[in-house]
GUVEX-285236 format. One record per residue (C-alpha): residue in three letters; x, y, z; residue number from 1. Coordinates in Angstrom, 2 decimals. Layout:
# GUVEX-285236
@type:ALA u:X v:Y w:Z seq:NUM
...
END
This chain:
# GUVEX-285236
@type:MET u:100.31 v:70.41 w:74.82 seq:1
@type:THR u:103.84 v:70.75 w:76.21 seq:2
@type:VAL u:107.14 v:69.12 w:75.33 seq:3
@type:SER u:107.17 v:67.31 w:78.67 seq:4
@type:ASP u:103.81 v:65.55 w:78.94 seq:5
@type:HIS u:100.64 v:64.64 w:77.10 seq:6
@type:ILE u:98.12 v:66.48 w:79.26 seq:7
@type:ASP u:95.83 v:69.07 w:77.72 seq:8
@type:ARG u:96.81 v:72.27 w:79.46 seq:9
@type:PHE u:95.15 v:75.66 w:79.82 seq:10
@type:ALA u:97.46 v:78.28 w:78.34 seq:11
@type:ILE u:97.96 v:81.15 w:80.78 seq:12
@type:ASP u:97.83 v:84.57 w:79.10 seq:13
@type:PRO u:101.40 v:85.94 w:79.33 seq:14
@type:PHE u:100.03 v:89.52 w:79.13 seq:15
@type:GLY u:97.58 v:89.03 w:82.03 seq:16
@type:ALA u:95.06 v:91.03 w:80.01 seq:17
@type:ASP u:92.01 v:89.89 w:82.02 seq:18
@type:ILE u:93.15 v:88.05 w:85.13 seq:19
@type:PRO u:89.71 v:87.92 w:86.82 seq:20
@type:ALA u:88.07 v:86.35 w:83.76 seq:21
@type:GLU u:90.91 v:83.88 w:83.38 seq:22
@type:SER u:90.59 v:82.93 w:87.06 seq:23
@type:ALA u:86.86 v:82.25 w:86.55 seq:24
@type:ARG u:87.53 v:80.06 w:83.52 seq:25
@type:LEU u:90.12 v:78.07 w:85.45 seq:26
@type:ARG u:87.78 v:77.66 w:88.43 seq:27
@type:ALA u:85.13 v:76.17 w:86.17 seq:28
@type:LEU u:87.60 v:73.44 w:85.21 seq:29
@type:GLY u:88.15 v:72.16 w:88.74 seq:30
@type:PRO u:90.03 v:72.77 w:92.01 seq:31
@type:VAL u:93.45 v:72.38 w:90.42 seq:32
@type:VAL u:94.08 v:72.68 w:86.70 seq:33
@type:PRO u:97.03 v:71.72 w:84.48 seq:34
@type:VAL u:98.28 v:74.91 w:82.86 seq:35
@type:GLU u:100.98 v:76.03 w:80.47 seq:36
@type:LEU u:103.04 v:79.08 w:81.44 seq:37
@type:PRO u:104.72 v:81.38 w:78.88 seq:38
@type:GLY u:107.22 v:79.49 w:76.77 seq:39
@type:GLY u:105.42 v:76.20 w:77.33 seq:40
@type:ILE u:106.38 v:75.49 w:80.96 seq:41
@type:PRO u:103.96 v:72.94 w:82.44 seq:42
@type:ALA u:102.49 v:73.59 w:85.88 seq:43
@type:TRP u:99.38 v:73.21 w:88.02 seq:44
@type:ALA u:97.09 v:76.07 w:89.06 seq:45
@type:PRO u:94.95 v:75.90 w:92.21 seq:46
@type:THR u:91.70 v:77.71 w:91.48 seq:47
@type:GLY u:90.18 v:78.33 w:94.91 seq:48
@type:TYR u:91.00 v:79.72 w:98.33 seq:49
@type:ASP u:90.97 v:76.51 w:100.36 seq:50
@type:VAL u:93.08 v:74.51 w:97.91 seq:51
@type:LEU u:95.68 v:77.24 w:97.57 seq:52
@type:LYS u:95.93 v:77.71 w:101.34 seq:53
@type:GLU u:96.27 v:73.95 w:101.85 seq:54
@type:LEU u:99.05 v:73.69 w:99.28 seq:55
@type:ILE u:100.94 v:76.71 w:100.63 seq:56
@type:LEU u:100.92 v:75.25 w:104.13 seq:57
@type:ASP u:101.75 v:71.69 w:103.04 seq:58
@type:PRO u:105.34 v:70.82 w:104.01 seq:59
@type:GLN u:105.38 v:68.48 w:101.02 seq:60
@type:VAL u:105.27 v:71.53 w:98.73 seq:61
@type:SER u:108.73 v:73.01 w:98.15 seq:62
@type:LYS u:110.09 v:76.19 w:96.58 seq:63
@type:ASP u:113.49 v:74.74 w:95.67 seq:64
@type:PRO u:113.68 v:73.71 w:91.99 seq:65
@type:ARG u:117.17 v:72.25 w:92.42 seq:66
@type:LEU u:115.80 v:69.69 w:94.84 seq:67
@type:HIS u:112.23 v:69.12 w:93.75 seq:68
@type:TRP u:111.44 v:70.17 w:90.16 seq:69
@type:ARG u:111.78 v:67.17 w:87.87 seq:70
@type:LEU u:112.25 v:69.43 w:84.83 seq:71
@type:TRP u:115.07 v:71.47 w:86.37 seq:72
@type:PRO u:117.84 v:69.38 w:84.75 seq:73
@type:GLU u:116.44 v:70.01 w:81.28 seq:74
@type:ILE u:115.62 v:73.72 w:81.58 seq:75
@type:GLY u:118.64 v:74.62 w:79.44 seq:76
@type:GLU u:117.20 v:72.55 w:76.60 seq:77
@type:HIS u:114.25 v:74.94 w:76.24 seq:78
@type:PRO u:115.36 v:78.48 w:75.33 seq:79
@type:SER u:111.82 v:79.82 w:75.78 seq:80
@type:TRP u:111.89 v:78.78 w:79.44 seq:81
@type:GLY u:114.75 v:81.13 w:80.26 seq:82
@type:TRP u:112.44 v:83.83 w:81.67 seq:83
@type:ILE u:111.64 v:81.61 w:84.66 seq:84
@type:LEU u:115.26 v:81.77 w:85.84 seq:85
@type:GLY u:114.65 v:85.22 w:87.27 seq:86
@type:TRP u:112.18 v:83.55 w:89.62 seq:87
@type:VAL u:113.51 v:80.05 w:90.32 seq:88
@type:GLY u:117.09 v:80.18 w:89.03 seq:89
@type:VAL u:118.10 v:82.30 w:92.01 seq:90
@type:VAL u:119.06 v:81.39 w:95.56 seq:91
@type:ASN u:117.11 v:83.41 w:98.10 seq:92
@type:MET u:114.08 v:83.05 w:100.38 seq:93
@type:LEU u:111.80 v:82.71 w:97.37 seq:94
@type:SER u:113.52 v:79.61 w:96.00 seq:95
@type:THR u:114.74 v:77.65 w:99.02 seq:96
@type:TYR u:113.24 v:75.02 w:101.25 seq:97
@type:GLY u:113.53 v:73.91 w:104.85 seq:98
@type:ALA u:116.71 v:74.83 w:106.71 seq:99
@type:ASP u:118.14 v:76.96 w:103.87 seq:100
@type:HIS u:114.97 v:79.05 w:103.74 seq:101
@type:ALA u:114.93 v:79.48 w:107.52 seq:102
@type:ARG u:118.58 v:80.58 w:107.54 seq:103
@type:LEU u:118.09 v:83.21 w:104.84 seq:104
@type:ARG u:114.84 v:84.51 w:106.32 seq:105
@type:LYS u:116.46 v:84.87 w:109.74 seq:106
@type:LEU u:119.12 v:87.15 w:108.24 seq:107
@type:VAL u:116.63 v:89.55 w:106.67 seq:108
@type:SER u:113.56 v:89.52 w:108.92 seq:109
@type:PRO u:115.06 v:91.74 w:111.69 seq:110
@type:SER u:115.20 v:94.54 w:109.13 seq:111
@type:PHE u:111.41 v:94.50 w:108.77 seq:112
@type:THR u:110.30 v:94.41 w:112.40 seq:113
@type:HIS u:107.45 v:96.58 w:113.66 seq:114
@type:ARG u:109.96 v:98.82 w:115.43 seq:115
@type:ARG u:112.03 v:99.37 w:112.30 seq:116
@type:THR u:108.92 v:99.95 w:110.21 seq:117
@type:GLU u:107.62 v:102.55 w:112.65 seq:118
@type:ALA u:110.99 v:104.28 w:112.63 seq:119
@type:MET u:110.54 v:104.82 w:108.89 seq:120
@type:ARG u:107.09 v:106.41 w:109.20 seq:121
@type:PRO u:108.35 v:110.04 w:109.30 seq:122
@type:ARG u:110.34 v:109.44 w:106.11 seq:123
@type:VAL u:107.29 v:107.89 w:104.41 seq:124
@type:GLU u:105.17 v:110.86 w:105.44 seq:125
@type:ALA u:107.77 v:113.35 w:104.19 seq:126
@type:VAL u:108.15 v:111.66 w:100.79 seq:127
@type:THR u:104.36 v:111.40 w:100.49 seq:128
@type:ALA u:103.94 v:115.12 w:101.05 seq:129
@type:GLU u:106.73 v:115.96 w:98.60 seq:130
@type:LEU u:105.21 v:113.80 w:95.86 seq:131
@type:LEU u:101.74 v:115.22 w:96.42 seq:132
@type:ASP u:103.15 v:118.75 w:96.06 seq:133
@type:ALA u:104.64 v:117.73 w:92.72 seq:134
@type:LEU u:101.37 v:116.13 w:91.60 seq:135
@type:GLU u:99.46 v:119.28 w:92.49 seq:136
@type:THR u:101.83 v:121.39 w:90.41 seq:137
@type:ALA u:101.58 v:119.00 w:87.45 seq:138
@type:GLY u:97.78 v:118.94 w:87.52 seq:139
@type:ALA u:97.16 v:122.56 w:88.46 seq:140
@type:GLY u:95.82 v:123.49 w:85.03 seq:141
@type:GLY u:93.38 v:120.61 w:84.90 seq:142
@type:ASP u:95.82 v:118.43 w:82.99 seq:143
@type:VAL u:95.70 v:114.64 w:83.31 seq:144
@type:VAL u:98.39 v:113.29 w:85.62 seq:145
@type:ASP u:99.52 v:109.70 w:86.12 seq:146
@type:VAL u:99.15 v:108.80 w:89.79 seq:147
@type:LYS u:101.22 v:105.69 w:89.28 seq:148
@type:ALA u:104.22 v:107.42 w:87.74 seq:149
@type:GLY u:104.02 v:110.44 w:89.98 seq:150
@type:PHE u:103.04 v:108.89 w:93.30 seq:151
@type:ALA u:102.38 v:105.14 w:93.61 seq:152
@type:HIS u:105.72 v:104.18 w:92.03 seq:153
@type:PRO u:108.21 v:106.71 w:93.42 seq:154
@type:LEU u:106.99 v:106.49 w:97.03 seq:155
@type:PRO u:107.82 v:102.81 w:97.74 seq:156
@type:MET u:110.78 v:102.97 w:95.36 seq:157
@type:ARG u:112.40 v:105.78 w:97.30 seq:158
@type:ILE u:111.68 v:104.15 w:100.65 seq:159
@type:ILE u:113.11 v:100.74 w:99.76 seq:160
@type:CYS u:116.15 v:102.35 w:98.13 seq:161
@type:ASP u:116.71 v:104.42 w:101.26 seq:162
@type:LEU u:116.42 v:101.27 w:103.35 seq:163
@type:PHE u:118.95 v:99.37 w:101.25 seq:164
@type:GLY u:121.27 v:102.26 w:100.51 seq:165
@type:VAL u:120.71 v:102.32 w:96.74 seq:166
@type:PRO u:122.31 v:105.58 w:95.55 seq:167
@type:ASP u:120.27 v:107.95 w:93.39 seq:168
@type:GLU u:122.23 v:107.20 w:90.23 seq:169
@type:MET u:121.41 v:103.46 w:90.48 seq:170
@type:ARG u:117.69 v:103.72 w:91.16 seq:171
@type:ASP u:116.41 v:103.95 w:87.59 seq:172
@type:ASP u:118.43 v:100.88 w:86.58 seq:173
@type:THR u:117.07 v:99.01 w:89.60 seq:174
@type:ALA u:113.49 v:99.88 w:88.71 seq:175
@type:ARG u:113.99 v:98.79 w:85.09 seq:176
@type:LEU u:115.46 v:95.47 w:86.22 seq:177
@type:ILE u:112.47 v:94.64 w:88.42 seq:178
@type:ALA u:110.03 v:95.69 w:85.67 seq:179
@type:ALA u:111.81 v:93.40 w:83.21 seq:180
@type:ILE u:111.52 v:90.43 w:85.58 seq:181
@type:MET u:107.82 v:91.10 w:86.15 seq:182
@type:ASP u:107.13 v:91.34 w:82.40 seq:183
@type:THR u:106.06 v:87.85 w:81.28 seq:184
@type:SER u:104.82 v:88.88 w:77.85 seq:185
@type:ASP u:108.12 v:88.01 w:76.14 seq:186
@type:PRO u:109.45 v:84.48 w:76.74 seq:187
@type:SER u:112.15 v:84.91 w:74.10 seq:188
@type:PRO u:115.73 v:83.88 w:74.85 seq:189
@type:GLU u:116.78 v:87.47 w:74.12 seq:190
@type:HIS u:114.58 v:88.88 w:76.88 seq:191
@type:ALA u:115.75 v:86.22 w:79.32 seq:192
@type:ALA u:119.37 v:86.97 w:78.47 seq:193
@type:PHE u:118.75 v:90.69 w:78.99 seq:194
@type:VAL u:117.28 v:90.05 w:82.44 seq:195
@type:GLN u:120.19 v:87.84 w:83.47 seq:196
@type:GLN u:122.66 v:90.42 w:82.16 seq:197
@type:GLN u:120.95 v:93.14 w:84.17 seq:198
@type:ILE u:120.91 v:91.03 w:87.34 seq:199
@type:GLY u:124.62 v:90.45 w:86.84 seq:200
@type:THR u:125.29 v:94.17 w:86.36 seq:201
@type:VAL u:122.93 v:96.26 w:88.49 seq:202
@type:LEU u:123.16 v:94.40 w:91.79 seq:203
@type:PRO u:126.92 v:93.74 w:91.74 seq:204
@type:ALA u:127.33 v:97.48 w:91.19 seq:205
@type:LEU u:125.28 v:98.14 w:94.33 seq:206
@type:ILE u:127.29 v:95.59 w:96.34 seq:207
@type:ALA u:130.56 v:97.10 w:95.12 seq:208
@type:HIS u:129.40 v:100.61 w:95.97 seq:209
@type:ARG u:128.32 v:99.70 w:99.49 seq:210
@type:SER u:131.46 v:97.62 w:100.06 seq:211
@type:GLU u:133.52 v:100.72 w:99.28 seq:212
@type:HIS u:131.13 v:103.16 w:100.99 seq:213
@type:PRO u:129.46 v:101.36 w:103.91 seq:214
@type:ASP u:126.60 v:103.14 w:105.62 seq:215
@type:ASP u:123.68 v:102.53 w:107.96 seq:216
@type:ASP u:121.65 v:100.51 w:105.46 seq:217
@type:LEU u:120.61 v:96.91 w:104.93 seq:218
@type:THR u:122.89 v:96.23 w:101.97 seq:219
@type:THR u:125.87 v:97.17 w:104.11 seq:220
@type:GLU u:124.57 v:94.93 w:106.88 seq:221
@type:LEU u:124.18 v:91.94 w:104.54 seq:222
@type:ILE u:127.67 v:92.52 w:103.15 seq:223
@type:ARG u:129.00 v:92.49 w:106.70 seq:224
@type:VAL u:127.27 v:89.17 w:107.38 seq:225
@type:ARG u:128.78 v:87.68 w:104.21 seq:226
@type:ASP u:132.26 v:88.94 w:105.00 seq:227
@type:GLU u:132.24 v:87.87 w:108.64 seq:228
@type:ASP u:130.60 v:84.49 w:108.20 seq:229
@type:GLY u:130.37 v:83.10 w:104.67 seq:230
@type:ASP u:128.60 v:80.01 w:106.02 seq:231
@type:ARG u:125.59 v:82.18 w:106.79 seq:232
@type:LEU u:125.45 v:84.08 w:103.49 seq:233
@type:SER u:127.34 v:83.32 w:100.28 seq:234
@type:ASP u:128.11 v:85.75 w:97.46 seq:235
@type:GLU u:125.35 v:84.23 w:95.36 seq:236
@type:GLU u:122.83 v:84.39 w:98.20 seq:237
@type:LEU u:123.73 v:88.02 w:98.90 seq:238
@type:LEU u:123.11 v:88.99 w:95.28 seq:239
@type:TYR u:119.79 v:87.21 w:94.96 seq:240
@type:THR u:118.55 v:88.20 w:98.41 seq:241
@type:LEU u:118.98 v:91.84 w:97.39 seq:242
@type:LEU u:117.12 v:91.10 w:94.14 seq:243
@type:LEU u:114.20 v:89.68 w:96.10 seq:244
@type:VAL u:113.87 v:92.16 w:98.94 seq:245
@type:ILE u:114.42 v:95.29 w:96.85 seq:246
@type:GLY u:112.11 v:94.11 w:94.07 seq:247
@type:ALA u:109.36 v:92.81 w:96.33 seq:248
@type:GLY u:109.85 v:95.80 w:98.61 seq:249
@type:PHE u:108.59 v:98.32 w:96.10 seq:250
@type:GLU u:106.93 v:96.72 w:93.06 seq:251
@type:THR u:104.15 v:95.07 w:95.06 seq:252
@type:THR u:103.44 v:98.28 w:97.01 seq:253
@type:VAL u:103.26 v:100.23 w:93.74 seq:254
@type:ASN u:100.40 v:97.99 w:92.67 seq:255
@type:LEU u:98.74 v:98.04 w:96.08 seq:256
@type:ILE u:98.51 v:101.83 w:96.06 seq:257
@type:GLY u:97.55 v:102.06 w:92.38 seq:258
@type:ASN u:94.94 v:99.31 w:92.63 seq:259
@type:ALA u:93.36 v:100.90 w:95.72 seq:260
@type:VAL u:93.12 v:104.29 w:94.00 seq:261
@type:VAL u:91.41 v:102.78 w:90.96 seq:262
@type:ALA u:89.05 v:100.64 w:93.05 seq:263
@type:LEU u:87.88 v:103.62 w:95.10 seq:264
@type:LEU u:87.48 v:105.91 w:92.10 seq:265
@type:ARG u:85.41 v:103.23 w:90.38 seq:266
@type:ARG u:83.20 v:102.83 w:93.48 seq:267
@type:PRO u:82.35 v:106.41 w:94.48 seq:268
@type:GLU u:79.91 v:105.26 w:97.15 seq:269
@type:GLN u:82.72 v:103.33 w:98.82 seq:270
@type:LEU u:85.01 v:106.34 w:98.61 seq:271
@type:ALA u:82.29 v:108.54 w:100.13 seq:272
@type:ALA u:81.94 v:106.10 w:103.01 seq:273
@type:VAL u:85.68 v:106.12 w:103.58 seq:274
@type:ARG u:85.76 v:109.92 w:103.58 seq:275
@type:ALA u:82.84 v:109.98 w:106.02 seq:276
@type:GLY u:84.71 v:107.69 w:108.39 seq:277
@type:GLU u:82.25 v:104.82 w:107.92 seq:278
@type:ILE u:84.94 v:102.56 w:106.41 seq:279
@type:GLY u:88.50 v:102.48 w:107.73 seq:280
@type:TRP u:91.58 v:102.65 w:105.54 seq:281
@type:ASP u:92.72 v:99.28 w:106.89 seq:282
@type:ALA u:89.59 v:97.75 w:105.38 seq:283
@type:VAL u:90.32 v:99.44 w:102.06 seq:284
@type:VAL u:93.83 v:98.00 w:102.00 seq:285
@type:ASP u:92.63 v:94.49 w:102.86 seq:286
@type:GLU u:89.84 v:94.58 w:100.28 seq:287
@type:THR u:92.30 v:95.78 w:97.64 seq:288
@type:LEU u:94.66 v:92.94 w:98.49 seq:289
@type:ARG u:91.78 v:90.45 w:98.29 seq:290
@type:VAL u:90.23 v:91.55 w:94.99 seq:291
@type:HIS u:93.32 v:93.05 w:93.30 seq:292
@type:PRO u:96.37 v:91.41 w:94.92 seq:293
@type:SER u:99.64 v:92.95 w:93.77 seq:294
@type:ILE u:100.84 v:89.48 w:92.76 seq:295
@type:ALA u:98.26 v:87.51 w:90.79 seq:296
@type:SER u:100.20 v:84.25 w:90.42 seq:297
@type:LEU u:103.68 v:83.52 w:91.69 seq:298
@type:PRO u:105.96 v:80.89 w:90.12 seq:299
@type:LEU u:106.89 v:78.30 w:91.26 seq:300
@type:ARG u:106.38 v:75.70 w:93.98 seq:301
@type:PHE u:107.00 v:71.97 w:93.56 seq:302
@type:ALA u:105.38 v:68.76 w:94.74 seq:303
@type:VAL u:107.84 v:66.85 w:96.94 seq:304
@type:THR u:105.57 v:63.80 w:96.85 seq:305
@type:ASP u:102.39 v:62.95 w:94.94 seq:306
@type:LEU u:99.69 v:65.38 w:96.14 seq:307
@type:LYS u:96.01 v:64.49 w:96.06 seq:308
@type:VAL u:93.68 v:67.44 w:95.38 seq:309
@type:GLY u:90.10 v:66.26 w:95.08 seq:310
@type:ASP u:90.17 v:63.59 w:92.39 seq:311
@type:VAL u:93.36 v:65.00 w:90.83 seq:312
@type:THR u:96.89 v:63.93 w:91.67 seq:313
@type:ILE u:99.76 v:66.38 w:91.24 seq:314
@type:PRO u:102.75 v:64.09 w:90.60 seq:315
@type:ALA u:105.91 v:64.47 w:92.64 seq:316
@type:GLY u:108.30 v:66.84 w:90.90 seq:317
@type:ASP u:105.61 v:68.87 w:89.11 seq:318
@type:ALA u:105.45 v:72.65 w:89.36 seq:319
@type:ILE u:102.63 v:74.64 w:90.98 seq:320
@type:ILE u:101.82 v:78.34 w:90.76 seq:321
@type:THR u:100.38 v:80.21 w:93.74 seq:322
@type:THR u:97.21 v:81.79 w:92.39 seq:323
@type:TYR u:96.46 v:84.64 w:94.80 seq:324
@type:ALA u:94.15 v:86.46 w:92.38 seq:325
@type:ALA u:91.93 v:83.40 w:91.90 seq:326
@type:ALA u:91.83 v:82.65 w:95.62 seq:327
@type:GLY u:90.83 v:86.19 w:96.51 seq:328
@type:VAL u:87.65 v:86.11 w:94.45 seq:329
@type:ASP u:86.63 v:82.51 w:95.14 seq:330
@type:PRO u:82.81 v:82.47 w:95.55 seq:331
@type:ALA u:83.04 v:79.32 w:97.67 seq:332
@type:HIS u:84.95 v:81.29 w:100.30 seq:333
@type:TYR u:83.80 v:84.90 w:99.88 seq:334
@type:GLY u:80.27 v:84.47 w:98.53 seq:335
@type:PRO u:78.60 v:85.01 w:95.16 seq:336
@type:ASP u:79.75 v:88.64 w:94.94 seq:337
@type:ALA u:83.38 v:87.73 w:95.66 seq:338
@type:ASP u:84.61 v:89.63 w:92.61 seq:339
@type:VAL u:83.05 v:92.90 w:93.81 seq:340
@type:PHE u:85.22 v:95.41 w:95.69 seq:341
@type:ASP u:83.38 v:96.03 w:98.95 seq:342
@type:ALA u:85.47 v:97.26 w:101.86 seq:343
@type:THR u:82.49 v:96.89 w:104.21 seq:344
@type:ARG u:82.71 v:93.09 w:104.05 seq:345
@type:GLY u:85.68 v:93.07 w:106.46 seq:346
@type:ALA u:87.46 v:90.21 w:104.73 seq:347
@type:ASP u:90.96 v:90.30 w:106.21 seq:348
@type:ASP u:91.84 v:86.63 w:105.69 seq:349
@type:HIS u:93.19 v:87.12 w:102.15 seq:350
@type:LEU u:96.38 v:85.31 w:101.12 seq:351
@type:ALA u:97.95 v:88.24 w:99.24 seq:352
@type:PHE u:100.92 v:88.41 w:101.61 seq:353
@type:GLY u:101.22 v:84.63 w:101.71 seq:354
@type:ILE u:100.82 v:82.48 w:104.78 seq:355
@type:GLY u:103.04 v:80.24 w:106.85 seq:356
@type:VAL u:106.83 v:80.20 w:106.66 seq:357
@type:HIS u:106.90 v:82.10 w:103.37 seq:358
@type:ARG u:104.63 v:84.97 w:104.48 seq:359
@type:CYS u:105.99 v:88.25 w:103.13 seq:360
@type:ILE u:108.33 v:89.82 w:105.68 seq:361
@type:GLY u:107.76 v:93.23 w:104.12 seq:362
@type:ALA u:103.99 v:93.17 w:104.71 seq:363
@type:PRO u:104.09 v:95.65 w:107.64 seq:364
@type:LEU u:106.11 v:98.14 w:105.59 seq:365
@type:ALA u:103.81 v:97.81 w:102.56 seq:366
@type:ARG u:100.74 v:98.29 w:104.72 seq:367
@type:MET u:102.23 v:101.32 w:106.49 seq:368
@type:GLU u:103.14 v:102.94 w:103.16 seq:369
@type:ALA u:99.65 v:102.38 w:101.75 seq:370
@type:LEU u:97.96 v:103.60 w:104.94 seq:371
@type:THR u:100.03 v:106.76 w:104.74 seq:372
@type:ALA u:99.73 v:107.36 w:101.00 seq:373
@type:LEU u:96.04 v:106.73 w:100.39 seq:374
@type:PRO u:94.47 v:109.05 w:103.00 seq:375
@type:ALA u:96.98 v:111.76 w:102.11 seq:376
@type:LEU u:96.15 v:111.54 w:98.40 seq:377
@type:PHE u:92.38 v:111.72 w:98.86 seq:378
@type:ASP u:92.61 v:114.42 w:101.55 seq:379
@type:ARG u:94.74 v:116.58 w:99.28 seq:380
@type:PHE u:92.56 v:115.99 w:96.21 seq:381
@type:PRO u:88.95 v:115.35 w:97.30 seq:382
@type:GLU u:87.69 v:115.90 w:93.73 seq:383
@type:ILE u:90.10 v:113.43 w:92.12 seq:384
@type:ARG u:88.58 v:111.29 w:89.37 seq:385
@type:LEU u:89.77 v:108.86 w:86.74 seq:386
@type:ALA u:90.48 v:110.35 w:83.33 seq:387
@type:GLU u:88.64 v:109.06 w:80.30 seq:388
@type:GLY u:89.84 v:105.90 w:78.58 seq:389
@type:GLU u:90.53 v:102.29 w:79.34 seq:390
@type:LEU u:93.18 v:101.27 w:81.87 seq:391
@type:ARG u:95.83 v:98.81 w:80.72 seq:392
@type:GLN u:97.07 v:95.92 w:82.83 seq:393
@type:VAL u:100.86 v:95.61 w:83.13 seq:394
@type:PRO u:102.06 v:92.91 w:80.68 seq:395
@type:SER u:102.35 v:90.09 w:83.18 seq:396
@type:PHE u:100.47 v:87.11 w:84.54 seq:397
@type:ILE u:102.47 v:87.59 w:87.76 seq:398
@type:ALA u:102.01 v:91.28 w:88.57 seq:399
@type:PHE u:98.44 v:92.55 w:88.96 seq:400
@type:GLY u:98.36 v:96.29 w:88.36 seq:401
@type:TRP u:97.92 v:99.10 w:85.89 seq:402
@type:GLN u:100.47 v:100.49 w:83.46 seq:403
@type:GLU u:99.20 v:104.01 w:84.18 seq:404
@type:VAL u:96.57 v:105.49 w:86.49 seq:405
@type:PRO u:95.56 v:108.71 w:84.67 seq:406
@type:VAL u:93.45 v:111.10 w:86.77 seq:407
@type:ARG u:92.22 v:114.67 w:86.95 seq:408
@type:LEU u:92.87 v:116.12 w:90.37 seq:409
@type:ARG u:90.11 v:118.74 w:90.25 seq:410
@type:GLY u:86.47 v:118.36 w:89.32 seq:411
END
């Protein structure tokens, strides 16, 4: 039960401890289910592929809380809701609608074209090789090494920081900020205040640095747009656009690489087929994104008008989460074994990068990084295997990935 309505709501696990099982329980309740997010925020959760796709593409579903969330005016009355401000209390492509969204997307999308992505390939290959050398040294004596900490995390982090001109001394703070936003296990006002304080410290420092030391990077380019034409990009939009593109530009790829490594090591017959050339790496990436999407559920979208889903009506002004993890393993769309990682199925219609006007502009870069990193890792370490012990999900219902990926590089 929430403070805002009298509907019985399914409480989403803020730790995301077992996202597949939770998705199955939600699906059993119907095509769209009233849920309670951490801190007691009421929302609706689509539980299947077709419903989620329909809602994402519906122009009567907005991402702007200022215009379309009926509870936006009272968010300050609920201290435990403060964590959501890192997602909807910002002004960027993730939280705008219509013309404002199109304007902001148009400013950033040229930076992620196929040409620009391809131009970065040599840098991705060089960083990949450097990190693999370091992994080999760390695991030379048969010691357990963490593929996430030593490879899956630093590769996309270094690439996105290069792209946006984040200096070395600011990169650790940037990574901690994004991790804090992704962590939904603590809805306390103190955690929310910490996140807002970090947003107001880390990114202004980057903007100040690049204003004083302009270079051939995307932060400098966005600063130039703001300075030359404030009607196209305000100070606030500059800050929050950087938050979005830097955060989404590495954190999701971290999980993509880590999740693919774990999936293949848990399915040795699939890995053998990949190594034999019977399954392509593109298929591995798509199957990882389907079964283990880097973002499990993304808050929030909002009903502009009453929305009819089956025999349920989502009232105008209510919030909706985009449930990519549930959609990816929907038996109605992918068959009875939908929850099984099988790269031979050739399912490339997943929604993990979104669809429509909000499709992730960084998808080509993420794919290129994964398609560089994964073959290189398994070619360098053909005997790699998971170390003993249980893997732990990151504490989030939003992010879908592992806290560590401990492996032994030699048999």
